[in-house]
Every structure is written in C-alpha cells, then in structure tokens.
N, C-alpha and C positions, 0 to 999 in steps of 0.2 A: 578388319585388320587394323591393329594399332601400330602406329609408326612413332618411334621415340628417337630423339637425338642422342647419339652415343659418342662422346668426345674421345673415348679410348679405342674406338674401332679404326684400324688403319684403312686409309683410302688413298687412291691416286688423285682424287679431286680436292683434297684438303680436309682438315678436321671439321670444318663448318658444315660440310655436306654429308658427313658420315651418318647413316641412319641404320637403325636396327629394327627389322620388321618382326612382328610377332603374329603368328597364325593362330586363329581361334581353334578351340578343341574340335568344333564341328568341321572346320576346314581340314584339320589333320585327319579326321576320320574319313572324310570324303576322298581325300587324296589317296590314303592307304587303301580304301575300299576299291577305288578305281584301278589302282595298280594291281591289287590282288585279282580282280576280275580279268584284267588283260593278261596277266601271267597265267591264270588258270586256263583261259581259252587257248592261249598260245601252247601251253603244255599239253592240253588235250589234243590239239591239232598235230603237234609233234609226235605224240604217242600213236596217233592213227596214220602217221606218215603223210599228212596233208600239208602242202605249202600253198596257202591261199593266195598270197600276193608276192611272188618271187621278185618282182621289180622293186619292192620296198627294201629288199636287201641292199640295193644300190645306195639307198639313203644311209644305211649303216656303214657302208664302205666309204662314202664321202666323209661321214663323221669321223671314221677311223683315220682317214688321210689328214683331216684338219687337226685332230688330236696328235697324230704323229709328228706333223710339222711343228706344232707348238712345243712338244716335248724335245724334239731334236734341237730347237733353239737353246734349250737349257743344257742339253748334253754337250753341245758344241762349245759351251763355256766351261767344260770340264767339271760339271756337277752331274754326276752319274745317277744319283739317287735323290729324288725330290718328290714331294707330295703337294698337290694343289697348284695354284697359279701364281703364288707369291713371288717366286724367283723369275717370273716372265715379265716382259715388257707389256704395256697395256694392250697393244695389238695382238701379241701372241696369247695373252690371257683370254682375249675375246675369241680367238680361234679355238683355244682349248675348251672353253665353255660351250661354244657352238658345236664342236666335235662331239662332246659328251652328249649333248641334247639330241643330236642327229642319231647317234648310236642308240640312245634310250628309246627314241621314237621308231627307228628303223627295224630293230630286231623284233619287237612285238608285232609291228605292222606286217612283217613278213608272214607271220603265222596266224593272224586274226582276220 
C-alpha cells in the first residue's frame, strides 16, 4: 500500500495530515473476491431459506441505529438530502462510518 500526502484532500485534522491511500491491484482483487464469495454464500442460504446466524442480524440493527442517529443530526439542521459524512460533526461522522461497517458485516454474517 502506497501512502501519498495530498494537500487538496479536505480533512478535519488539517492539511498536513491529509493522506491519500492507494490499494494495490492484488489488494483490490482480494477484497472484491472476498465480497463476492460472502455474497454468493449468503444468497445461496437465502434461496434455501436458511438463516445460519440470526443473532448477527442484531449487529446490522445496531449499525442501522448508529447510521440513523448520525443522519438525524444532519436532518435536524434542515438539510434533508445529503450524501456522505461531510455535513456532519467529527463525532457524528464516526457514528455514520461505524454504522455502515456494522451493517456491511451484520447482513452477510446473518446468512453465512
């Protein structure tokens, strides 16, 4: 992984700490392959009507709750349509990202 300093990248920590990470082609293939396998196994289990780990759905629900709290903070400032974490405070942006990751992990884990 190559890390390059990018002065044009906006950051909450200041321009000196802004970094742009580049993933190697092998890393990209590995991540895409892993995601494809997990999705394939989950879809096969869904087609058979098997829920292998129903408790993992709780992880996805916690993620959705964190995501919703973060989005609500933006909506309460009368910004009804927004994408990403840019309009959020640093703490709410962290909740937003954590919520997304928990949903991304929880849903496939429910069926694999």
